[in-house]
C-alpha positions in Angstrom: 82.9 -45.5 15.2 85.9 -43.9 14.5 86.0 -39.8 15.0 84.9 -37.6 12.6 81.9 -39.8 12.5 79.0 -37.3 12.8 76.7 -39.6 15.4 80.1 -38.7 17.7 78.6 -35.1 18.0 74.8 -35.9 18.2 73.1 -35.3 21.5 71.3 -38.8 22.2 67.7 -39.7 22.9 66.5 -40.5 26.3 65.3 -44.2 26.5 61.3 -44.5 27.7 60.7 -48.1 28.0 62.3 -51.7 28.1 61.7 -53.4 24.9 63.8 -56.0 22.2 65.4 -53.1 20.8 67.4 -51.6 24.2 67.9 -55.7 25.4 69.7 -55.9 21.6 71.7 -52.6 22.2 72.7 -53.4 25.7 74.2 -56.8 24.4 75.8 -55.4 21.5 77.7 -52.8 24.1 78.4 -55.6 26.3 80.0 -57.5 23.0 82.2 -55.1 22.1 83.1 -53.8 25.4 84.4 -57.0 26.7 86.0 -58.2 23.8 89.8 -58.6 24.1 90.5 -56.0 21.7 88.7 -53.5 22.8 90.9 -52.6 26.3 88.3 -50.2 27.5 86.7 -49.2 30.6 83.7 -48.1 29.0 81.7 -47.8 25.8 79.0 -45.0 24.6 76.0 -45.7 22.7 76.6 -43.6 19.9 80.6 -45.6 19.4 78.8 -48.4 18.4 76.7 -45.8 16.1 73.4 -46.1 18.0 71.8 -42.7 19.0 70.8 -43.9 22.4 71.2 -42.4 26.1 73.0 -45.4 27.7 76.6 -46.7 27.8 78.8 -49.6 29.4 81.2 -49.4 31.9 83.4 -52.5 33.1 83.6 -53.6 36.6 87.4 -53.5 38.4 87.9 -57.0 37.8 87.0 -55.9 34.0 84.8 -59.1 33.3 81.6 -57.7 34.6 79.6 -54.8 32.6 77.6 -52.2 34.3 74.9 -50.0 32.5 73.8 -46.8 32.8 70.6 -45.9 31.1 69.9 -42.3 31.1 72.9 -41.2 33.3 73.1 -37.6 34.8 75.5 -36.1 37.0 73.9 -34.7 40.1 76.9 -33.5 41.9 80.2 -32.7 41.6 82.9 -32.4 44.7 85.8 -30.6 44.8 87.0 -29.4 41.5 88.2 -30.5 38.1 91.9 -31.4 38.4 93.9 -33.6 35.8 94.0 -36.7 37.8 97.9 -38.4 38.6 98.7 -42.4 38.6 100.8 -42.8 41.5 102.9 -46.0 40.9 104.8 -48.4 43.8 108.1 -46.3 43.4 105.9 -43.1 44.8 106.6 -41.5 41.5 103.8 -39.7 39.8 102.8 -39.5 36.0 99.6 -37.5 34.6 96.6 -40.4 33.9 96.0 -40.1 30.0 92.7 -40.7 29.1 92.3 -42.5 25.8 88.9 -43.2 23.5 88.0 -45.8 21.5 86.6 -43.5 18.8 90.6 -42.4 18.8 93.0 -45.3 18.6 96.2 -44.5 19.8 95.1 -40.9 21.3 95.5 -40.7 24.7 95.6 -37.4 26.6 95.5 -35.1 30.1 91.7 -34.3 30.8 90.6 -32.4 34.0 87.8 -34.4 35.8 86.3 -34.3 38.8 87.3 -37.2 41.3 84.1 -37.5 43.1 80.4 -37.0 41.6 76.7 -38.0 42.8 75.1 -39.9 39.7 71.9 -41.0 38.9 70.9 -43.5 36.1 68.3 -46.4 35.2 68.6 -50.0 35.3 65.9 -52.8 34.5 64.2 -54.9 36.8 61.9 -56.9 35.2 60.2 -55.0 32.2 60.6 -51.3 33.9 63.3 -48.9 34.3 63.9 -48.5 38.0 66.0 -45.0 39.0 69.5 -45.7 41.0 71.9 -43.4 42.8 75.3 -43.4 43.9 78.8 -41.8 44.5 81.7 -42.4 42.2 84.7 -41.8 43.1 88.3 -42.5 41.2 88.9 -44.2 37.7 85.3 -44.9 38.1 83.8 -40.8 38.2 86.4 -40.8 35.8 84.9 -43.3 32.7 81.3 -42.1 33.8 81.9 -38.6 33.0 83.8 -39.5 30.1 81.1 -41.8 28.4 78.4 -39.5 29.9 80.3 -36.5 27.4 79.4 -38.8 24.8 75.7 -38.8 24.8 75.9 -35.6 24.8 78.1 -35.2 22.0 81.2 -33.7 23.7 84.4 -35.9 23.1 88.0 -35.9 25.2 89.6 -33.8 22.6 87.5 -31.2 23.4 88.0 -31.4 26.9 91.8 -31.2 26.0 91.5 -28.2 23.5 89.2 -26.4 26.1 91.8 -26.9 29.0 95.1 -26.7 27.5 96.1 -30.2 28.1 97.9 -32.5 26.4 97.5 -35.1 23.5 99.7 -38.2 22.7 99.9 -40.5 20.0 101.4 -43.8 20.9 103.2 -45.9 17.8 104.6 -48.8 19.4 106.7 -48.1 22.4 107.2 -44.3 21.4 104.6 -41.1 22.8 104.7 -38.5 20.5 103.3 -35.4 21.7 100.0 -35.0 19.2 98.4 -31.5 17.9 94.7 -31.3 19.3 94.0 -28.9 17.2 95.1 -30.7 14.2 92.4 -33.7 14.8 89.5 -31.6 15.5 90.0 -29.7 12.1 89.4 -33.3 10.9 85.5 -32.3 11.4 85.9 -29.6 9.1 
């Protein structure tokens, strides 16, 4: 679903049981996220039109999807910061967060770089609670996708925190007004 679709602003429903619908929804997420066109690190259910509390996150090899059902952040470590990318030559530049619901838009978002999370996974025919500490890009993606489940979008953070938003047109990176993007909802 592309912004300003209303489902992107809804708080999602908690999943209480494993059933055929849940299994189909997970397969639908996987199909979109693992497609060659996606270029995404994660995908939340609302982004494919589902009001369900789940998202998929790609593994580092980008060939497998981890499913997070009813995810929550239990603890954060350090302070929110705008992540930086470091290149082999030692140079740095801001990490630009993107979203499939906002094609070609990327921006600087403050995130925690270490979080403790809890979620449900399917084991047999039941939901089983899991817990883990995530760092770096895994933590950033988890926060981005988790926000989707509460109707919060990355442009909201950019607007609130005074970050920068850019539009990529071919090889060109053009500074974009986040206020104009958010006005589309009205």
